[in-house]
C-alpha positions in Angstrom: -19.2 -10.2 50.8 -17.0 -12.8 49.1 -18.4 -12.3 45.8 -17.8 -8.6 46.4 -14.3 -9.2 47.5 -13.6 -11.5 44.5 -14.9 -8.7 42.2 -12.6 -5.8 43.4 -9.7 -8.3 43.2 -10.5 -9.1 39.6 -11.0 -5.4 38.8 -7.6 -4.3 40.4 -5.8 -7.1 38.7 -7.1 -6.0 35.3 -6.1 -2.5 36.1 -2.7 -3.4 37.3 -2.5 -5.4 33.9 -3.7 -2.6 31.7 -1.2 -0.1 33.4 1.9 -2.6 32.4 1.6 -3.1 28.5 3.3 -6.3 27.4 6.8 -5.8 26.5 7.7 -6.2 22.9 9.7 -9.5 22.0 13.3 -9.2 22.0 15.3 -8.5 18.7 17.2 -11.8 19.1 16.0 -14.4 21.5 18.0 -14.5 24.7 20.0 -11.6 23.9 19.4 -8.2 25.4 18.6 -5.5 22.8 21.4 -3.2 23.0 23.9 -6.5 22.4 21.4 -7.5 19.4 21.6 -4.0 18.0 25.5 -4.2 18.0 25.3 -7.5 16.1 22.8 -6.4 13.5 24.6 -3.0 12.8 27.6 -5.0 11.9 25.5 -6.6 8.8 26.5 -4.6 5.5 24.1 -2.0 4.3 23.1 -4.1 1.1 21.3 -6.7 3.1 19.3 -4.2 5.2 16.3 -4.5 2.9 16.1 -8.2 3.5 16.7 -7.7 7.3 13.8 -5.2 7.5 11.5 -8.2 6.3 12.2 -10.1 9.6 9.5 -8.1 11.7 8.0 -4.7 12.1 10.4 -4.4 15.1 13.4 -5.0 13.0 12.4 -2.5 10.1 11.8 0.0 12.9 15.3 -0.6 14.4 17.1 -0.4 11.3 15.7 3.0 10.5 16.1 4.4 13.8 18.8 7.0 14.6 20.2 5.0 17.3 21.1 2.2 14.8 22.9 4.6 12.5 24.8 6.1 15.5 25.7 2.6 16.5 27.0 1.6 13.0 29.0 4.9 13.0 30.9 4.1 16.4 31.4 0.7 15.3 33.0 2.1 12.0 30.7 -0.1 10.2 28.9 2.6 8.1 29.2 2.2 4.2 28.7 5.1 1.7 25.9 4.7 -0.8 25.9 6.5 -4.2 23.0 8.7 -5.0 22.5 10.0 -8.5 20.0 12.7 -9.9 19.5 12.4 -13.6 17.5 14.3 -16.1 15.8 13.0 -19.3 13.9 15.6 -21.3 11.8 17.4 -18.8 11.7 14.5 -16.5 14.1 14.0 -13.3 15.0 10.8 -11.7 16.7 9.4 -8.5 18.5 6.3 -8.1 20.7 4.9 -5.3 23.5 2.3 -5.1 24.2 0.8 -1.6 27.4 -0.4 -2.7 28.6 0.5 -6.4 31.5 -2.1 -6.4 30.4 -4.9 -9.0 32.0 -7.3 -7.2 29.3 -7.4 -4.4 26.6 -7.8 -7.1 24.3 -5.2 -6.3 22.7 -2.7 -8.8 21.2 0.8 -8.8 17.7 1.0 -7.6 15.2 3.8 -8.6 14.3 6.2 -5.8 10.8 7.8 -5.0 10.8 11.2 -7.0 10.6 14.5 -5.4 7.1 15.9 -5.5 8.3 19.2 -7.2 11.5 19.2 -9.1 13.1 22.8 -9.3 15.8 23.7 -11.9 19.1 24.6 -10.8 19.0 23.6 -7.0 22.1 23.3 -5.0 23.0 20.1 -3.0 24.3 19.3 0.2 24.8 16.2 2.5 24.3 16.4 6.1 24.5 13.0 8.2 22.0 10.6 6.7 20.2 13.1 4.7 20.5 14.9 1.1 19.4 18.5 1.0 18.1 20.0 -2.3 18.3 23.8 -1.9 16.2 26.4 -3.9 16.3 26.3 -7.4 13.5 27.7 -10.1 10.2 26.5 -10.5 8.3 28.4 -13.3 11.3 30.4 -13.8 10.9 32.0 -10.2 13.7 31.5 -7.7 12.5 29.4 -4.7 13.3 29.5 -1.0 12.1 26.0 -0.6 14.4 23.1 0.7 13.5 19.5 0.2 15.2 16.7 2.2 15.8 12.9 1.4 16.0 10.9 4.5 18.1 8.3 3.0 17.5 5.8 6.1 13.7 5.7 4.9 14.1 6.9 1.2 11.4 9.4 1.9 11.2 13.0 0.9 10.2 15.7 3.4 10.0 19.7 3.1 12.5 21.7 5.2 13.0 25.1 6.4 12.9 27.8 4.0 15.5 30.1 3.2 15.4 33.7 3.6 15.5 34.5 -0.1 15.0 32.5 -3.4 18.1 30.7 -5.0 19.0 29.2 -8.5 22.1 27.8 -9.3 23.8 28.5 -6.0 27.0 27.1 -4.0 26.3 24.8 -1.0 28.5 23.0 1.4 28.6 21.4 4.6 31.1 22.5 7.2 30.9 21.2 11.0 27.4 19.8 11.0 25.8 23.0 9.3 24.9 23.9 5.5 26.2 27.0 4.0 24.7 28.3 0.9 25.9 31.4 -1.2 24.9 33.3 -4.3 22.2 32.1 -6.5 20.4 35.4 -6.3 20.7 38.9 -7.6 21.7 41.6 -5.0 19.4 44.1 -6.1 18.1 45.1 -2.7 18.9 45.3 1.0 17.4 41.7 1.9 19.2 39.9 -0.9 22.5 41.8 -0.1 22.3 40.8 3.6 21.2 37.3 3.0 23.5 36.8 0.0 25.1 33.8 2.1 23.2 32.0 4.6 23.7 29.0 7.1 21.5 26.3 8.3 22.0 24.6 11.8 19.8 21.2 12.2 19.9 21.9 15.9 18.0 25.3 15.6 16.0 24.2 12.6 16.1 27.6 10.7 18.4 29.6 8.2 20.5 32.6 9.3 22.4 35.2 7.4 26.2 35.0 7.2 27.5 38.3 7.4 29.4 39.1 3.7 29.9 42.7 3.8 33.4 42.3 3.0 32.6 40.3 -0.4 33.4 42.8 -3.2 31.3 41.1 -5.8 28.3 39.0 -4.8 27.9 37.0 -7.9 24.6 35.2 -8.7 25.8 32.1 -10.7 28.0 29.8 -8.8 28.8 26.7 -10.9 31.2 24.6 -8.4 31.9 24.4 -4.7 34.2 22.4 -2.4 35.5 22.4 1.2 39.2 22.3 2.0 40.4 22.5 5.5 37.2 24.0 7.0 37.3 26.7 4.1 34.4 26.9 1.5 35.5 27.6 -2.1 32.8 28.8 -4.4 33.5 29.4 -8.0 31.7 31.8 -10.2 31.9 33.1 -13.7 34.6 35.5 -12.5 36.8 34.0 -10.0 35.2 33.0 -6.8 35.2 33.5 -3.0 36.6 31.6 -0.1 35.0 31.6 3.4 36.7 30.5 6.4 34.2 29.1 8.5 36.4 29.2 11.7 37.8 32.7 11.3 34.4 34.1 9.6 36.8 35.6 7.0 36.0 36.0 3.4 38.7 36.0 0.7 39.1 35.6 -3.1 40.0 32.1 -4.8 43.7 31.8 -5.6 44.4 32.8 -9.5 45.9 29.5 -10.1 43.0 27.5 -8.7 40.5 29.6 -10.8 42.1 28.9 -14.0 42.6 25.3 -13.4 39.1 24.4 -11.8 37.0 23.0 -14.6 33.5 21.0 -13.9 32.7 19.1 -10.8 35.5 18.7 -8.2 35.8 16.6 -5.1 38.5 16.9 -2.2 40.2 13.9 -0.7 43.1 14.1 1.4 43.4 17.8 1.1 43.5 17.6 -2.6 41.0 18.8 -5.0 40.5 16.6 -8.1 38.7 17.6 -11.1 39.4 17.1 -14.9 41.0 19.5 -17.3 40.5 20.8 -20.8 42.6 17.9 -22.3 40.2 15.2 -20.1 42.7 14.4 -17.7 42.3 14.4 -14.0 44.3 16.7 -12.1 44.8 17.6 -8.5 45.3 21.0 -6.7 47.4 21.3 -3.6 46.2 24.4 -1.5 49.4 24.6 0.6 51.6 24.7 -2.5 49.3 26.3 -5.0 50.0 24.0 -7.8 48.2 21.8 -10.0 49.4 18.2 -10.4 48.3 15.4 -13.0 47.1 12.2 -11.5 49.3 9.5 -12.6 48.6 5.8 -13.2 45.0 6.0 -14.6 45.6 6.7 -18.2 45.1 3.2 -19.2 42.0 2.6 -16.9 40.0 5.5 -17.7 38.8 7.4 -20.7 39.4 11.1 -21.2 36.6 13.1 -19.5 35.9 15.8 -21.8 32.3 16.4 -20.6 29.7 14.9 -18.5 31.7 13.5 -15.6 31.2 14.2 -12.2 33.2 13.0 -8.9 32.5 12.2 -5.5 34.4 11.0 -2.4 33.3 7.5 -1.8 34.8 6.5 1.7 38.1 8.2 1.0 38.3 6.8 -2.6 37.8 8.8 -5.9 34.5 7.9 -7.5 34.1 9.2 -11.1 30.7 8.9 -12.7 30.4 9.7 -16.4 27.9 9.2 -19.5 29.0 6.8 -22.1 27.4 8.1 -25.4 27.7 5.1 -27.9 24.8 4.7 -30.1 21.4 2.8 -29.8 18.5 3.8 -27.8 20.1 3.5 -24.3 23.1 5.4 -22.8 25.3 3.5 -20.2 26.2 5.3 -17.2 29.9 4.4 -16.1 31.5 4.4 -12.9 35.0 4.1 -11.6 36.6 3.9 -8.3 40.2 5.2 -7.8 42.3 4.9 -4.7 44.7 8.1 -4.8 47.5 9.1 -2.7 50.4 11.6 -2.6 53.9 10.4 -3.8 57.2 11.2 -1.8 58.1 13.5 -4.7 55.1 15.5 -3.9 53.2 14.0 -7.1 49.8 12.3 -7.1 49.1 8.7 -8.0 46.0 6.7 -8.6 45.0 3.1 -9.0 42.0 2.2 -10.7 40.1 -0.4 -8.7 37.3 -1.0 -11.2 35.3 0.2 -13.9 31.9 -1.1 -14.9 28.2 0.2 -16.1 26.2 1.0 -13.2 22.9 2.0 -15.2 21.5 2.1 -18.6 19.1 5.1 -19.4 17.6 6.7 -22.6 19.8 8.5 -24.9 19.7 12.2 -24.2 19.8 11.8 -20.3 22.5 13.6 -18.3 23.8 13.4 -14.9 22.8 16.3 -12.8 24.7 15.4 -9.6 26.1 12.5 -7.8 26.5 12.3 -3.9 27.8 9.7 -1.3 26.0 9.3 1.8 27.4 7.1 4.8 24.8 4.9 6.0 
């Protein structure tokens, strides 16, 4: 009887032990995990690769959405620079956790996308980069590839309703809007000339665009100013007020002065003009003004330059084609502001080479992601 009782007791204890698996060790000894995450979240992003080597638990934590949400709440996020370059028929991706040369970090090669389309649109939503459409073997694609910058991994996203190439894409209120990039030669393309992606729903839906007179295919520039999407085509462009769900035409003065890639900082749209000077467009006043104070610190950007908002500062990336077998990719960070007289002033914080690539390479796109 005693042996049977002992056997039952042993079996019960084993069952109880198996029903309560051992708890993982704390992230930091003698600290609750919530407090530990608050501490780790304050560490600058360039050090995260080293932190991920501490343990599997640390690596999992640093890649979690909870961790990035905590960094955002603590205002500890930093903007990383992502570049997409082309050399001949190959496409390369690079990222820079902190392009400021004073921090001693450099550009890192990024895993290539499994299929690289020609002429896709780009959009940044949270910690992810969306590569939208493009053509594959001269056929417009409905595919969407998503780069999760937290783990540096590509994944396939929900397909659009129509195939597009050289479309315009922008992010407003946590949703991605895409327009153009397709010939309006049937009802399906006309109804879906503009689409919106809501990550909460996980699918693309048409944006009513019956009031758009000319539904252009080729869109060469796009920007968001005060909740309105400005998409430039070869002949003018369109404005979509997301809140009011209304379409309009791009102001003539903006159309005449907008050349190349542009970026919006502080409600001002910056780009470079035919003379290679950086200019800013004030939407409220409908006027272009030259950015003063940067003449000596920067070259004239006649071609090959792109711009991005790097945490409220104007970041300019361009190709420096100066002989040899390699080409330097230059980067400058500019602090911009509005003057009391209504003008625009800039202060060049730094200029440096951030990457050397084979001659013949070209910058396709430049993005900034808060991580």
